[in-house]
Backbone atoms as SQL, in Angstrom:
CREATE TABLE atoms (id INTEGER PRIMARY KEY, chain TEXT, resi INTEGER, resn TEXT, atom TEXT, x REAL, y REAL, z REAL);
INSERT INTO atoms VALUES
  (1, 'A', 1, 'UNK', 'N', 0.841, -1.182, 0.000),
  (2, 'A', 1, 'UNK', 'CA', 0.000, 0.000, 0.000),
  (3, 'A', 1, 'UNK', 'C', 0.882, 1.241, 0.000),
  (4, 'A', 2, 'UNK', 'N', 0.424, 2.265, -0.687),
  (5, 'A', 2, 'UNK', 'CA', 1.171, 3.509, -0.753),
  (6, 'A', 2, 'UNK', 'C', 0.784, 4.414, 0.404),
  (7, 'A', 3, 'UNK', 'N', 1.693, 5.259, 0.846),
  (8, 'A', 3, 'UNK', 'CA', 1.344, 6.188, 1.912),
  (9, 'A', 3, 'UNK', 'C', 0.262, 7.152, 1.430),
  (10, 'A', 4, 'UNK', 'N', -0.629, 7.544, 2.333),
  (11, 'A', 4, 'UNK', 'CA', -1.674, 8.501, 2.015),
  (12, 'A', 4, 'UNK', 'C', -1.299, 9.838, 2.621),
  (13, 'A', 5, 'UNK', 'N', -1.748, 10.911, 1.969),
  (14, 'A', 5, 'UNK', 'CA', -1.480, 12.238, 2.514),
  (15, 'A', 5, 'UNK', 'C', -2.712, 12.709, 3.270),
  (16, 'A', 6, 'UNK', 'N', -2.502, 13.190, 4.465),
  (17, 'A', 6, 'UNK', 'CA', -3.585, 13.737, 5.272),
  (18, 'A', 6, 'UNK', 'C', -3.806, 15.172, 4.804),
  (19, 'A', 7, 'UNK', 'N', -5.000, 15.456, 4.245),
  (20, 'A', 7, 'UNK', 'CA', -5.291, 16.778, 3.695),
  (21, 'A', 7, 'UNK', 'C', -5.234, 17.874, 4.764),
  (22, 'A', 8, 'UNK', 'N', -5.606, 17.562, 5.994),
  (23, 'A', 8, 'UNK', 'CA', -5.675, 18.572, 7.049),
  (24, 'A', 8, 'UNK', 'C', -4.292, 19.006, 7.514),
  (25, 'A', 9, 'UNK', 'N', -3.399, 18.085, 7.761),
  (26, 'A', 9, 'UNK', 'CA', -2.125, 18.415, 8.381),
  (27, 'A', 9, 'UNK', 'C', -0.973, 18.433, 7.388),
  (28, 'A', 10, 'UNK', 'N', -1.153, 17.883, 6.176),
  (29, 'A', 10, 'UNK', 'CA', -0.083, 17.842, 5.200),
  (30, 'A', 10, 'UNK', 'C', 0.970, 16.792, 5.506),
  (31, 'A', 11, 'UNK', 'N', 0.666, 15.850, 6.383),
  (32, 'A', 11, 'UNK', 'CA', 1.627, 14.808, 6.734),
  (33, 'A', 11, 'UNK', 'C', 1.207, 13.487, 6.095),
  (34, 'A', 12, 'UNK', 'N', 2.158, 12.595, 5.960),
  (35, 'A', 12, 'UNK', 'CA', 1.889, 11.298, 5.360),
  (36, 'A', 12, 'UNK', 'C', 1.396, 10.320, 6.405),
  (37, 'A', 13, 'UNK', 'N', 0.379, 9.554, 6.032),
  (38, 'A', 13, 'UNK', 'CA', -0.133, 8.501, 6.906),
  (39, 'A', 13, 'UNK', 'C', 0.293, 7.164, 6.321),
  (40, 'A', 14, 'UNK', 'N', 0.956, 6.383, 7.100),
  (41, 'A', 14, 'UNK', 'CA', 1.381, 5.068, 6.652),
  (42, 'A', 14, 'UNK', 'C', 0.341, 4.037, 7.052),
  (43, 'A', 15, 'UNK', 'N', 0.196, 2.946, 6.291),
  (44, 'A', 15, 'UNK', 'CA', -0.775, 1.919, 6.643),
  (45, 'A', 15, 'UNK', 'C', -0.450, 1.320, 8.004),
  (46, 'A', 16, 'UNK', 'N', -1.462, 1.052, 8.786),
  (47, 'A', 16, 'UNK', 'CA', -1.294, 0.462, 10.103),
  (48, 'A', 16, 'UNK', 'C', -1.197, -1.051, 9.977),
  (49, 'A', 17, 'UNK', 'N', -0.718, -1.689, 11.019),
  (50, 'A', 17, 'UNK', 'CA', -0.572, -3.139, 11.043),
  (51, 'A', 17, 'UNK', 'C', -1.907, -3.845, 10.846),
  (52, 'A', 18, 'UNK', 'N', -2.994, -3.260, 11.373),
  (53, 'A', 18, 'UNK', 'CA', -4.282, -3.939, 11.308),
  (54, 'A', 18, 'UNK', 'C', -5.037, -3.641, 10.001),
  (55, 'A', 19, 'UNK', 'N', -4.448, -2.834, 9.098),
  (56, 'A', 19, 'UNK', 'CA', -5.089, -2.562, 7.809),
  (57, 'A', 19, 'UNK', 'C', -5.112, -3.832, 6.963),
  (58, 'A', 20, 'UNK', 'N', -6.146, -3.968, 6.135),
  (59, 'A', 20, 'UNK', 'CA', -6.214, -5.102, 5.208),
  (60, 'A', 20, 'UNK', 'C', -5.136, -4.929, 4.149),
  (61, 'A', 21, 'UNK', 'N', -4.327, -5.951, 3.959),
  (62, 'A', 21, 'UNK', 'CA', -3.218, -5.864, 3.012),
  (63, 'A', 21, 'UNK', 'C', -3.709, -5.759, 1.580),
  (64, 'A', 22, 'UNK', 'N', -4.825, -6.382, 1.242),
  (65, 'A', 22, 'UNK', 'CA', -5.308, -6.366, -0.122),
  (66, 'A', 22, 'UNK', 'C', -6.379, -5.334, -0.381),
  (67, 'A', 23, 'UNK', 'N', -6.607, -4.429, 0.561),
  (68, 'A', 23, 'UNK', 'CA', -7.689, -3.457, 0.423),
  (69, 'A', 23, 'UNK', 'C', -7.350, -2.435, -0.643),
  (70, 'A', 24, 'UNK', 'N', -8.320, -2.162, -1.517),
  (71, 'A', 24, 'UNK', 'CA', -8.148, -1.173, -2.560),
  (72, 'A', 24, 'UNK', 'C', -8.693, 0.146, -2.054),
  (73, 'A', 25, 'UNK', 'N', -7.835, 1.167, -2.003),
  (74, 'A', 25, 'UNK', 'CA', -8.258, 2.461, -1.493),
  (75, 'A', 25, 'UNK', 'C', -8.833, 3.276, -2.637),
  (76, 'A', 26, 'UNK', 'N', -10.111, 3.623, -2.532),
  (77, 'A', 26, 'UNK', 'CA', -10.789, 4.423, -3.541),
  (78, 'A', 26, 'UNK', 'C', -10.976, 5.833, -3.010),
  (79, 'A', 27, 'UNK', 'N', -11.115, 6.829, -3.902),
  (80, 'A', 27, 'UNK', 'CA', -11.314, 8.203, -3.435),
  (81, 'A', 27, 'UNK', 'C', -12.620, 8.337, -2.663),
  (82, 'A', 28, 'UNK', 'N', -12.624, 9.265, -1.707),
  (83, 'A', 28, 'UNK', 'CA', -13.826, 9.535, -0.925),
  (84, 'A', 28, 'UNK', 'C', -14.848, 10.248, -1.791),
  (85, 'A', 29, 'UNK', 'N', -16.115, 10.198, -1.390),
  (86, 'A', 29, 'UNK', 'CA', -17.190, 10.789, -2.177),
  (87, 'A', 29, 'UNK', 'C', -17.054, 12.288, -2.320),
  (88, 'A', 30, 'UNK', 'N', -16.416, 12.973, -1.362),
  (89, 'A', 30, 'UNK', 'CA', -16.312, 14.423, -1.434),
  (90, 'A', 30, 'UNK', 'C', -15.181, 14.888, -2.344),
  (91, 'A', 31, 'UNK', 'N', -14.374, 13.940, -2.907),
  (92, 'A', 31, 'UNK', 'CA', -13.338, 14.309, -3.873),
  (93, 'A', 31, 'UNK', 'C', -14.000, 14.847, -5.130),
  (94, 'A', 32, 'UNK', 'N', -13.365, 15.830, -5.760),
  (95, 'A', 32, 'UNK', 'CA', -13.927, 16.389, -6.979),
  (96, 'A', 32, 'UNK', 'C', -13.773, 15.389, -8.119),
  (97, 'A', 33, 'UNK', 'N', -14.747, 15.399, -9.020),
  (98, 'A', 33, 'UNK', 'CA', -14.729, 14.474, -10.154),
  (99, 'A', 33, 'UNK', 'C', -13.498, 14.735, -11.006),
  (100, 'A', 34, 'UNK', 'N', -12.879, 13.681, -11.468),
  (101, 'A', 34, 'UNK', 'CA', -11.710, 13.777, -12.324),
  (102, 'A', 34, 'UNK', 'C', -10.404, 13.898, -11.567),
  (103, 'A', 35, 'UNK', 'N', -10.456, 14.257, -10.290),
  (104, 'A', 35, 'UNK', 'CA', -9.236, 14.395, -9.507),
  (105, 'A', 35, 'UNK', 'C', -8.613, 13.028, -9.238),
  (106, 'A', 36, 'UNK', 'N', -9.455, 12.030, -8.932),
  (107, 'A', 36, 'UNK', 'CA', -9.006, 10.665, -8.689),
  (108, 'A', 36, 'UNK', 'C', -9.843, 9.735, -9.579),
  (109, 'A', 37, 'UNK', 'N', -9.368, 9.387, -10.775),
  (110, 'A', 37, 'UNK', 'CA', -10.180, 8.531, -11.648),
  (111, 'A', 37, 'UNK', 'C', -10.400, 7.155, -11.040),
  (112, 'A', 38, 'UNK', 'N', -11.595, 6.628, -11.202),
  (113, 'A', 38, 'UNK', 'CA', -11.937, 5.301, -10.698),
  (114, 'A', 38, 'UNK', 'C', -11.198, 4.245, -11.521),
  (115, 'A', 39, 'UNK', 'N', -10.654, 3.210, -10.883),
  (116, 'A', 39, 'UNK', 'CA', -10.003, 2.142, -11.639),
  (117, 'A', 39, 'UNK', 'C', -11.043, 1.331, -12.396),
  (118, 'A', 40, 'UNK', 'N', -10.642, 0.824, -13.542),
  (119, 'A', 40, 'UNK', 'CA', -11.541, -0.020, -14.333),
  (120, 'A', 40, 'UNK', 'C', -11.534, -1.417, -13.736),
  (121, 'A', 41, 'UNK', 'N', -12.697, -1.906, -13.359),
  (122, 'A', 41, 'UNK', 'CA', -12.784, -3.225, -12.749),
  (123, 'A', 41, 'UNK', 'C', -13.150, -4.301, -13.768),
  (124, 'A', 42, 'UNK', 'N', -13.680, -3.902, -14.917),
  (125, 'A', 42, 'UNK', 'CA', -14.071, -4.869, -15.940),
  (126, 'A', 42, 'UNK', 'C', -12.911, -5.200, -16.860),
  (127, 'A', 43, 'UNK', 'N', -13.055, -6.291, -17.573),
  (128, 'A', 43, 'UNK', 'CA', -12.028, -6.670, -18.536),
  (129, 'A', 43, 'UNK', 'C', -12.250, -5.879, -19.815),
  (130, 'A', 44, 'UNK', 'N', -11.188, -5.466, -20.424),
  (131, 'A', 44, 'UNK', 'CA', -11.315, -4.787, -21.705),
  (132, 'A', 44, 'UNK', 'C', -11.323, -5.829, -22.801),
  (133, 'A', 45, 'UNK', 'N', -12.028, -5.535, -23.859),
  (134, 'A', 45, 'UNK', 'CA', -12.105, -6.484, -24.965),
  (135, 'A', 45, 'UNK', 'C', -10.901, -6.305, -25.867),
  (136, 'A', 46, 'UNK', 'N', -10.468, -7.391, -26.426),
  (137, 'A', 46, 'UNK', 'CA', -9.358, -7.358, -27.361),
  (138, 'A', 46, 'UNK', 'C', -9.782, -6.594, -28.613),
  (139, 'A', 47, 'UNK', 'N', -8.837, -5.894, -29.253),
  (140, 'A', 47, 'UNK', 'CA', -9.209, -5.085, -30.409),
  (141, 'A', 47, 'UNK', 'C', -9.797, -5.900, -31.559),
  (142, 'A', 48, 'UNK', 'N', -9.398, -7.141, -31.681),
  (143, 'A', 48, 'UNK', 'CA', -9.903, -7.955, -32.795),
  (144, 'A', 48, 'UNK', 'C', -11.275, -8.553, -32.504),
  (145, 'A', 49, 'UNK', 'N', -11.758, -8.464, -31.275),
  (146, 'A', 49, 'UNK', 'CA', -13.016, -9.097, -30.923),
  (147, 'A', 49, 'UNK', 'C', -14.226, -8.394, -31.544),
  (148, 'A', 50, 'UNK', 'N', -14.044, -7.164, -31.980),
  (149, 'A', 50, 'UNK', 'CA', -15.155, -6.431, -32.566),
  (150, 'A', 50, 'UNK', 'C', -15.033, -6.332, -34.085),
  (151, 'A', 51, 'UNK', 'N', -14.203, -7.139, -34.685),
  (152, 'A', 51, 'UNK', 'CA', -14.074, -7.111, -36.136),
  (153, 'A', 51, 'UNK', 'C', -15.387, -7.507, -36.782),
  (154, 'A', 52, 'UNK', 'N', -15.743, -6.768, -37.786),
  (155, 'A', 52, 'UNK', 'CA', -16.955, -7.087, -38.520),
  (156, 'A', 52, 'UNK', 'C', -16.624, -8.202, -39.513),
  (157, 'A', 53, 'UNK', 'N', -17.496, -9.182, -39.576),
  (158, 'A', 53, 'UNK', 'CA', -17.280, -10.279, -40.508),
  (159, 'A', 53, 'UNK', 'C', -17.503, -9.786, -41.929),
  (160, 'A', 54, 'UNK', 'N', -16.548, -10.073, -42.766),
  (161, 'A', 54, 'UNK', 'CA', -16.662, -9.724, -44.176),
  (162, 'A', 54, 'UNK', 'C', -16.576, -11.004, -44.990),
  (163, 'A', 55, 'UNK', 'N', -17.423, -11.156, -45.951),
  (164, 'A', 55, 'UNK', 'CA', -17.318, -12.348, -46.791),
  (165, 'A', 55, 'UNK', 'C', -16.043, -12.300, -47.630),
  (166, 'A', 56, 'UNK', 'N', -15.516, -13.468, -47.924),
  (167, 'A', 56, 'UNK', 'CA', -14.330, -13.562, -48.755),
  (168, 'A', 56, 'UNK', 'C', -14.721, -13.335, -50.212),
  (169, 'A', 57, 'UNK', 'N', -13.957, -12.492, -50.879),
  (170, 'A', 57, 'UNK', 'CA', -14.185, -12.274, -52.306),
  (171, 'A', 57, 'UNK', 'C', -13.493, -13.397, -53.082),
  (172, 'A', 58, 'UNK', 'N', -13.896, -13.561, -54.321),
  (173, 'A', 58, 'UNK', 'CA', -13.261, -14.566, -55.178),
  (174, 'A', 58, 'UNK', 'C', -11.777, -14.246, -55.357),
  (175, 'A', 59, 'UNK', 'N', -11.457, -12.959, -55.500),
  (176, 'A', 59, 'UNK', 'CA', -10.056, -12.546, -55.672),
  (177, 'A', 59, 'UNK', 'C', -9.222, -12.910, -54.436),
  (178, 'A', 60, 'UNK', 'N', -9.762, -12.689, -53.231),
  (179, 'A', 60, 'UNK', 'CA', -9.044, -13.053, -52.006),
  (180, 'A', 60, 'UNK', 'C', -8.828, -14.561, -51.933),
  (181, 'A', 61, 'UNK', 'N', -9.846, -15.311, -52.299),
  (182, 'A', 61, 'UNK', 'CA', -9.736, -16.772, -52.265),
  (183, 'A', 61, 'UNK', 'C', -8.658, -17.252, -53.232),
  (184, 'A', 62, 'UNK', 'N', -8.612, -16.644, -54.401),
  (185, 'A', 62, 'UNK', 'CA', -7.580, -17.024, -55.377),
  (186, 'A', 62, 'UNK', 'C', -6.181, -16.656, -54.864),
  (187, 'A', 63, 'UNK', 'N', -6.051, -15.506, -54.218),
  (188, 'A', 63, 'UNK', 'CA', -4.744, -15.119, -53.651),
  (189, 'A', 63, 'UNK', 'C', -4.349, -16.057, -52.522),
  (190, 'A', 64, 'UNK', 'N', -5.322, -16.517, -51.743),
  (191, 'A', 64, 'UNK', 'CA', -5.033, -17.500, -50.691),
  (192, 'A', 64, 'UNK', 'C', -4.507, -18.787, -51.311),
  (193, 'A', 65, 'UNK', 'N', -5.137, -19.236, -52.377),
  (194, 'A', 65, 'UNK', 'CA', -4.672, -20.461, -53.055),
  (195, 'A', 65, 'UNK', 'C', -3.252, -20.288, -53.584),
  (196, 'A', 66, 'UNK', 'N', -2.950, -19.095, -54.126),
  (197, 'A', 66, 'UNK', 'CA', -1.587, -18.815, -54.584),
  (198, 'A', 66, 'UNK', 'C', -0.599, -18.864, -53.414),
  (199, 'A', 67, 'UNK', 'N', -1.017, -18.310, -52.280),
  (200, 'A', 67, 'UNK', 'CA', -0.157, -18.308, -51.096),
  (201, 'A', 67, 'UNK', 'C', 0.127, -19.708, -50.589),
  (202, 'A', 68, 'UNK', 'N', -0.862, -20.583, -50.635),
  (203, 'A', 68, 'UNK', 'CA', -0.649, -21.965, -50.188),
  (204, 'A', 68, 'UNK', 'C', 0.286, -22.680, -51.157),
  (205, 'A', 69, 'UNK', 'N', 0.136, -22.409, -52.451),
  (206, 'A', 69, 'UNK', 'CA', 1.069, -23.019, -53.425),
  (207, 'A', 69, 'UNK', 'C', 2.493, -22.508, -53.200),
  (208, 'A', 70, 'UNK', 'N', 2.620, -21.219, -52.862),
  (209, 'A', 70, 'UNK', 'CA', 3.945, -20.610, -52.683),
  (210, 'A', 70, 'UNK', 'C', 4.582, -20.996, -51.345),
  (211, 'A', 71, 'UNK', 'N', 3.825, -20.941, -50.253),
  (212, 'A', 71, 'UNK', 'CA', 4.376, -21.107, -48.906),
  (213, 'A', 71, 'UNK', 'C', 4.011, -22.425, -48.235),
  (214, 'A', 72, 'UNK', 'N', 2.987, -23.113, -48.729),
  (215, 'A', 72, 'UNK', 'CA', 2.592, -24.389, -48.138),
  (216, 'A', 72, 'UNK', 'C', 1.502, -24.243, -47.091),
  (217, 'A', 73, 'UNK', 'N', 0.801, -25.349, -46.850),
  (218, 'A', 73, 'UNK', 'CA', -0.284, -25.383, -45.854),
  (219, 'A', 73, 'UNK', 'C', 0.317, -25.222, -44.461),
  (220, 'A', 74, 'UNK', 'N', -0.303, -24.415, -43.648),
  (221, 'A', 74, 'UNK', 'CA', 0.151, -24.229, -42.268),
  (222, 'A', 74, 'UNK', 'C', 0.993, -22.993, -42.054),
  (223, 'A', 75, 'UNK', 'N', 1.461, -22.369, -43.104),
  (224, 'A', 75, 'UNK', 'CA', 2.276, -21.154, -42.983),
  (225, 'A', 75, 'UNK', 'C', 1.387, -19.918, -43.108),
  (226, 'A', 76, 'UNK', 'N', 0.364, -19.869, -42.247),
  (227, 'A', 76, 'UNK', 'CA', -0.669, -18.840, -42.364),
  (228, 'A', 76, 'UNK', 'C', -0.145, -17.448, -42.096),
  (229, 'A', 77, 'UNK', 'N', 0.757, -17.288, -41.149),
  (230, 'A', 77, 'UNK', 'CA', 1.308, -15.967, -40.845),
  (231, 'A', 77, 'UNK', 'C', 2.147, -15.478, -42.023),
  (232, 'A', 78, 'UNK', 'N', 2.926, -16.360, -42.607),
  (233, 'A', 78, 'UNK', 'CA', 3.750, -15.992, -43.761),
  (234, 'A', 78, 'UNK', 'C', 2.869, -15.595, -44.933),
  (235, 'A', 79, 'UNK', 'N', 1.813, -16.342, -45.152),
  (236, 'A', 79, 'UNK', 'CA', 0.867, -16.021, -46.228),
  (237, 'A', 79, 'UNK', 'C', 0.211, -14.672, -45.955),
  (238, 'A', 80, 'UNK', 'N', -0.183, -14.459, -44.721),
  (239, 'A', 80, 'UNK', 'CA', -0.856, -13.212, -44.350),
  (240, 'A', 80, 'UNK', 'C', 0.074, -12.011, -44.538),
  (241, 'A', 81, 'UNK', 'N', 1.342, -12.167, -44.253),
  (242, 'A', 81, 'UNK', 'CA', 2.297, -11.048, -44.320),
  (243, 'A', 81, 'UNK', 'C', 2.893, -10.833, -45.705),
  (244, 'A', 82, 'UNK', 'N', 2.679, -11.746, -46.621),
  (245, 'A', 82, 'UNK', 'CA', 3.244, -11.627, -47.968),
  (246, 'A', 82, 'UNK', 'C', 2.551, -10.473, -48.702),
  (247, 'A', 83, 'UNK', 'N', 3.287, -9.392, -48.999),
  (248, 'A', 83, 'UNK', 'CA', 2.644, -8.237, -49.629),
  (249, 'A', 83, 'UNK', 'C', 2.128, -8.522, -51.042),
  (250, 'A', 84, 'UNK', 'N', 2.714, -9.480, -51.736),
  (251, 'A', 84, 'UNK', 'CA', 2.256, -9.788, -53.095),
  (252, 'A', 84, 'UNK', 'C', 0.878, -10.441, -53.096),
  (253, 'A', 85, 'UNK', 'N', 0.463, -11.013, -51.956),
  (254, 'A', 85, 'UNK', 'CA', -0.846, -11.677, -51.874),
  (255, 'A', 85, 'UNK', 'C', -1.947, -10.727, -51.407),
  (256, 'A', 86, 'UNK', 'N', -1.581, -9.597, -50.811),
  (257, 'A', 86, 'UNK', 'CA', -2.527, -8.575, -50.352),
  (258, 'A', 86, 'UNK', 'C', -3.615, -9.168, -49.450),
  (259, 'A', 87, 'UNK', 'N', -3.185, -9.892, -48.417),
  (260, 'A', 87, 'UNK', 'CA', -4.118, -10.455, -47.437),
  (261, 'A', 87, 'UNK', 'C', -3.858, -9.889, -46.039),
  (262, 'A', 88, 'UNK', 'N', -3.228, -8.712, -45.968),
  (263, 'A', 88, 'UNK', 'CA', -2.905, -8.116, -44.677),
  (264, 'A', 88, 'UNK', 'C', -4.151, -7.710, -43.892),
  (265, 'A', 89, 'UNK', 'N', -5.279, -7.533, -44.558),
  (266, 'A', 89, 'UNK', 'CA', -6.500, -7.160, -43.844),
  (267, 'A', 89, 'UNK', 'C', -7.236, -8.377, -43.283),
  (268, 'A', 90, 'UNK', 'N', -6.663, -9.555, -43.441),
  (269, 'A', 90, 'UNK', 'CA', -7.194, -10.794, -42.852),
  (270, 'A', 90, 'UNK', 'C', -6.222, -11.289, -41.804),
  (271, 'A', 91, 'UNK', 'N', -6.745, -11.909, -40.747),
  (272, 'A', 91, 'UNK', 'CA', -5.861, -12.489, -39.730),
  (273, 'A', 91, 'UNK', 'C', -5.403, -13.861, -40.196),
  (274, 'A', 92, 'UNK', 'N', -4.347, -14.360, -39.575),
  (275, 'A', 92, 'UNK', 'CA', -3.868, -15.694, -39.927),
  (276, 'A', 92, 'UNK', 'C', -4.924, -16.747, -39.602),
  (277, 'A', 93, 'UNK', 'N', -5.739, -16.521, -38.595),
  (278, 'A', 93, 'UNK', 'CA', -6.807, -17.464, -38.238),
  (279, 'A', 93, 'UNK', 'C', -7.903, -17.440, -39.300),
  (280, 'A', 94, 'UNK', 'N', -8.245, -16.258, -39.793),
  (281, 'A', 94, 'UNK', 'CA', -9.229, -16.172, -40.870),
  (282, 'A', 94, 'UNK', 'C', -8.732, -16.893, -42.118),
  (283, 'A', 95, 'UNK', 'N', -7.454, -16.731, -42.409),
  (284, 'A', 95, 'UNK', 'CA', -6.864, -17.385, -43.580),
  (285, 'A', 95, 'UNK', 'C', -6.914, -18.901, -43.416),
  (286, 'A', 96, 'UNK', 'N', -6.539, -19.387, -42.241),
  (287, 'A', 96, 'UNK', 'CA', -6.588, -20.831, -41.969),
  (288, 'A', 96, 'UNK', 'C', -8.008, -21.355, -42.083),
  (289, 'A', 97, 'UNK', 'N', -8.964, -20.656, -41.490),
  (290, 'A', 97, 'UNK', 'CA', -10.361, -21.089, -41.540),
  (291, 'A', 97, 'UNK', 'C', -10.891, -21.098, -42.972),
  (292, 'A', 98, 'UNK', 'N', -10.511, -20.109, -43.757),
  (293, 'A', 98, 'UNK', 'CA', -10.959, -20.079, -45.152),
  (294, 'A', 98, 'UNK', 'C', -10.375, -21.254, -45.922),
  (295, 'A', 99, 'UNK', 'N', -9.111, -21.582, -45.661),
  (296, 'A', 99, 'UNK', 'CA', -8.491, -22.710, -46.345),
  (297, 'A', 99, 'UNK', 'C', -9.214, -24.011, -45.993),
  (298, 'A', 100, 'UNK', 'N', -9.545, -24.182, -44.743),
  (299, 'A', 100, 'UNK', 'CA', -10.283, -25.393, -44.324),
  (300, 'A', 100, 'UNK', 'C', -11.644, -25.444, -45.002),
  (301, 'A', 101, 'UNK', 'N', -12.313, -24.299, -45.146),
  (302, 'A', 101, 'UNK', 'CA', -13.600, -24.253, -45.825),
  (303, 'A', 101, 'UNK', 'C', -13.446, -24.650, -47.286),
  (304, 'A', 102, 'UNK', 'N', -12.392, -24.147, -47.933),
  (305, 'A', 102, 'UNK', 'CA', -12.152, -24.507, -49.336),
  (306, 'A', 102, 'UNK', 'C', -11.922, -25.996, -49.463),
  (307, 'A', 103, 'UNK', 'N', -11.121, -26.570, -48.562),
  (308, 'A', 103, 'UNK', 'CA', -10.836, -28.017, -48.610),
  (309, 'A', 103, 'UNK', 'C', -12.083, -28.851, -48.383),
  (310, 'A', 104, 'UNK', 'N', -12.969, -28.417, -47.503),
  (311, 'A', 104, 'UNK', 'CA', -14.201, -29.157, -47.248),
  (312, 'A', 104, 'UNK', 'C', -15.130, -29.116, -48.448),
  (313, 'A', 105, 'UNK', 'N', -15.155, -28.018, -49.174),
  (314, 'A', 105, 'UNK', 'CA', -16.007, -27.895, -50.356),
  (315, 'A', 105, 'UNK', 'C', -15.528, -28.817, -51.466),
  (316, 'A', 106, 'UNK', 'N', -14.224, -29.110, -51.511),
  (317, 'A', 106, 'UNK', 'CA', -13.683, -30.003, -52.536),
  (318, 'A', 106, 'UNK', 'C', -14.100, -31.457, -52.308),
  (319, 'A', 107, 'UNK', 'N', -14.376, -31.825, -51.068),
  (320, 'A', 107, 'UNK', 'CA', -14.716, -33.211, -50.748),
  (321, 'A', 107, 'UNK', 'C', -16.059, -33.518, -51.253);
């Protein structure tokens, strides 16, 4: 725990022995808004979790097939990063999933 400043006397107050070690000290209600921002207690979502699903175009599918011929199955990150294939707007997981979909359609 960090030392607290006593507003009245200007001296530092150190945590006492009987204080809870894991206690989270939040600002008092009389503190002005914005002076002590509240900590975020919720989990933040990953930036990719809100990606809008876009259907694969025929051109993207053909570039994926070229990438698999060039780099081989399983090299999804390499395929995704290859500038000649122009698949940087797709994740390696999307590329892998699309390849599996293509393979299932062939069966």
